[in-house]
Legacy VTK file of the C-alpha trace (Angstrom):
# vtk DataFile Version 3.0
C-alpha trace
ASCII
DATASET POLYDATA
POINTS 147 float
17.663 6.476 5.097
14.582 7.008 7.281
13.934 10.325 5.540
14.019 8.570 2.178
11.500 5.971 3.343
9.251 8.691 4.745
9.377 10.450 1.386
8.610 7.236 -0.508
5.668 6.431 1.745
4.389 9.995 1.315
4.550 9.476 -2.462
2.732 6.144 -2.216
0.115 7.616 0.116
-0.435 10.576 -2.211
-1.324 8.319 -5.141
-3.330 5.877 -3.051
-5.476 8.804 -1.940
-5.941 9.871 -5.564
-6.834 6.307 -6.541
-9.425 6.228 -3.769
-11.009 9.305 -5.320
-11.128 7.694 -8.764
-12.838 4.596 -7.355
-15.336 6.733 -5.447
-16.064 9.038 -8.404
-16.287 6.317 -11.089
-17.933 3.220 -9.648
-19.396 2.291 -13.036
-15.982 2.335 -14.782
-13.743 0.711 -12.204
-13.363 -2.978 -12.875
-13.692 -5.673 -10.247
-10.034 -6.523 -10.838
-8.922 -2.920 -10.210
-10.924 -2.795 -6.981
-9.460 -6.122 -5.892
-5.898 -4.966 -6.644
-6.320 -1.710 -4.743
-7.722 -3.535 -1.733
-4.741 -5.893 -1.948
-2.288 -2.955 -1.888
-3.904 -1.591 1.259
-4.257 -4.993 2.934
-0.631 -5.926 2.257
0.579 -2.591 3.635
-1.387 -3.166 6.827
-0.166 -6.757 7.101
3.470 -5.673 6.783
2.995 -2.875 9.329
1.535 -5.447 11.712
4.425 -7.818 11.157
6.788 -5.076 12.299
4.589 -3.721 15.081
1.836 -6.234 15.888
-1.709 -4.929 16.367
-4.849 -6.811 17.324
-6.447 -7.037 13.888
-5.006 -7.817 10.492
-6.771 -7.824 7.153
-6.739 -10.833 4.881
-4.425 -10.511 1.884
-7.347 -10.350 -0.588
-10.043 -9.033 1.755
-12.429 -6.573 0.125
-13.547 -3.363 1.808
-16.282 -0.909 0.909
-15.001 1.698 -1.543
-15.868 4.488 0.894
-13.461 3.001 3.491
-10.383 2.715 1.264
-9.166 6.260 1.758
-9.282 5.914 5.552
-7.559 2.536 5.466
-4.740 4.067 3.440
-4.504 7.004 5.853
-4.249 4.663 8.843
-1.587 2.556 7.102
0.434 5.652 6.260
0.257 7.060 9.781
1.213 3.714 11.312
4.194 3.412 8.959
5.436 6.893 9.895
5.098 6.015 13.571
7.065 2.796 13.053
9.761 4.639 11.097
10.168 7.083 13.991
10.870 4.308 16.474
12.566 1.421 14.674
16.159 0.716 13.734
16.045 0.017 9.992
18.607 -2.749 10.430
16.443 -4.519 13.020
15.542 -8.061 12.043
11.818 -8.733 12.013
10.713 -12.315 12.581
7.250 -13.143 11.251
5.093 -15.801 9.664
4.201 -15.423 5.997
0.650 -15.914 4.714
1.255 -19.695 4.590
2.398 -19.758 8.216
6.067 -20.244 7.366
8.643 -18.423 9.535
10.689 -15.670 7.882
13.157 -12.994 8.967
13.964 -9.744 7.158
15.459 -6.409 8.084
12.935 -3.622 8.590
14.433 -1.610 5.734
13.930 -4.516 3.329
10.319 -4.835 4.402
9.706 -1.115 3.889
11.267 -1.273 0.432
9.099 -4.268 -0.388
5.908 -2.434 0.627
6.756 0.515 -1.650
7.744 -1.713 -4.562
4.673 -3.946 -4.141
2.349 -0.931 -4.139
3.954 0.562 -7.254
3.701 -2.747 -9.091
-0.016 -3.130 -8.408
-0.794 0.534 -9.158
0.638 -0.134 -12.632
-1.766 -3.061 -12.999
-4.619 -0.778 -11.932
-3.540 1.753 -14.583
-3.876 -0.957 -17.220
-7.325 -1.851 -15.903
-8.361 1.808 -16.012
-7.240 2.121 -19.622
-9.142 -1.022 -20.610
-12.327 0.305 -18.973
-12.319 3.845 -20.351
-10.636 5.670 -17.488
-7.530 7.784 -17.843
-4.840 6.145 -15.727
-3.178 8.309 -13.117
0.377 9.339 -13.891
2.031 7.914 -10.801
5.696 8.205 -11.743
7.810 9.221 -8.761
9.715 11.793 -10.828
6.434 13.443 -11.854
5.343 13.488 -8.206
8.555 15.315 -7.300
7.898 18.153 -9.799
LINES 1 148
147 0 1 2 3 4 5 6 7 8 9 10 11 12 13 14 15 16 17 18 19 20 21 22 23 24 25 26 27 28 29 30 31 32 33 34 35 36 37 38 39 40 41 42 43 44 45 46 47 48 49 50 51 52 53 54 55 56 57 58 59 60 61 62 63 64 65 66 67 68 69 70 71 72 73 74 75 76 77 78 79 80 81 82 83 84 85 86 87 88 89 90 91 92 93 94 95 96 97 98 99 100 101 102 103 104 105 106 107 108 109 110 111 112 113 114 115 116 117 118 119 120 121 122 123 124 125 126 127 128 129 130 131 132 133 134 135 136 137 138 139 140 141 142 143 144 145 146
């Protein structure tokens, strides 16, 4: 199952990197909402990584970063996830506090699945924003990625 998660995170990383390029190359056509959603994808990924393997700093859920930093943030998230996957038992229970400070427990594999699903969901919202603002949305279907 670890290989599957590595493959899914590679897929997610691939399209996050492409999205970063679109934001960098089209600042006049990318809506505020699209920028906010992409930042949220990256922030949430970092937050979940840090819930599994705590680090000193954590982004806010809706924190905004300079467009030129998004690609590097995604790269760091991806590398940290791969490192975690190499060392963790996917059935390990992770105890953490949610964004409201409430205690939760989930298996690592469920958290990883959530991160992938969450990212895919918000990339679809970004595609809609692109379309509404005159940008061609990226085709981010997993099956297309695998071709």
